C-alpha positions in Angstrom: 42.8 91.8 86.7 42.2 89.3 89.5 42.7 91.8 92.3 43.5 95.4 93.1 47.2 96.5 92.7 49.2 95.6 95.8 52.0 97.9 97.1 55.3 96.3 96.2 56.6 97.3 99.6 54.6 94.4 101.1 56.6 91.9 99.0 59.9 93.6 99.7 59.2 93.4 103.5 58.0 89.7 103.1 61.4 88.9 101.4 63.4 90.7 104.1 61.5 88.8 106.8 62.1 85.5 105.0 65.8 86.3 104.5 66.3 87.1 108.2 65.1 83.6 109.1 67.2 81.4 106.8 70.7 80.1 107.6 73.7 82.0 106.4 74.8 81.4 102.8 71.5 79.7 102.0 69.8 79.9 98.6 66.0 79.6 98.3 64.2 78.9 95.0 60.5 79.3 94.5 58.7 78.0 91.4 55.3 78.9 90.1 52.7 76.3 89.7 52.2 74.6 86.3 49.2 75.1 84.0 47.3 71.9 84.5 45.7 70.3 81.4 42.0 69.4 81.6 41.5 67.8 78.2 43.1 67.8 74.7 42.9 71.6 74.3 41.7 72.9 77.6 43.4 73.8 80.9 42.2 74.3 84.4 42.3 77.9 85.8 45.8 78.9 86.9 46.4 79.3 90.6 49.8 80.6 91.6 52.1 79.0 94.3 51.2 80.9 97.4 54.8 81.1 98.6 55.9 82.7 95.3 53.0 85.1 95.3 53.7 86.0 99.0 57.3 86.9 98.2 56.9 88.5 94.8 53.3 89.4 93.9 53.7 87.7 90.5 50.7 85.7 89.4 52.1 84.2 86.2 53.1 80.7 85.1 56.7 79.8 84.4 58.1 82.1 87.1 61.0 81.5 89.4 62.2 83.6 92.3 65.7 83.0 93.6 66.7 84.5 97.0 70.4 84.5 98.0 70.6 87.1 100.8 74.4 86.6 101.3 75.4 86.9 97.6 78.6 88.9 97.2 77.0 91.1 94.4 73.8 92.8 95.5 72.1 92.3 92.1 72.1 88.5 92.7 70.5 88.6 96.2 67.0 88.7 94.6 66.5 87.4 91.0 63.2 86.9 89.3 62.9 84.8 86.2 59.8 85.3 84.1 58.5 84.0 80.8 59.7 86.0 77.8 56.7 87.6 76.2 55.9 88.5 72.6 53.0 89.6 70.4 52.3 86.0 69.5 52.3 84.8 73.1 49.9 87.7 73.9 47.5 86.6 71.1 47.5 82.9 71.9 48.0 82.8 75.7 47.1 86.3 76.8 49.3 89.1 78.0 52.3 88.4 80.2 54.4 90.6 82.4 57.4 92.4 80.8 60.6 92.6 82.8 59.8 96.2 83.8 56.2 95.3 84.9 57.4 92.4 86.9 60.0 94.6 88.7 57.4 97.2 89.4 55.0 94.6 90.8 57.5 92.7 92.9 60.1 95.3 93.9 62.8 92.9 92.6 65.4 94.8 90.7 67.0 91.9 88.8 64.4 90.4 86.4 65.5 88.0 83.7 63.7 86.0 80.9 
């Protein structure tokens, strides 16, 4: 673990503050940083996009946060897309967040793979 567990209420409040400042009917999309290759089989340490981390608390590659505060359906106002994990991915790349874990960390109710 890179840091102590952060209360998801912080990220919920950050998203509310962001949503209050964008224009009506706007959509905001935040992408995670890529894993940067160093050589044939090595990579640089992963550093998350700070905007994405500020709004979600998710520190994982291949993550997208979509914010649409004025969406007609509440479940589409905040959507988090994460990498689908498996036992093979955990063995070769390390453990990844499940949908449930990502929702618990971020406070986002709609999490998709």
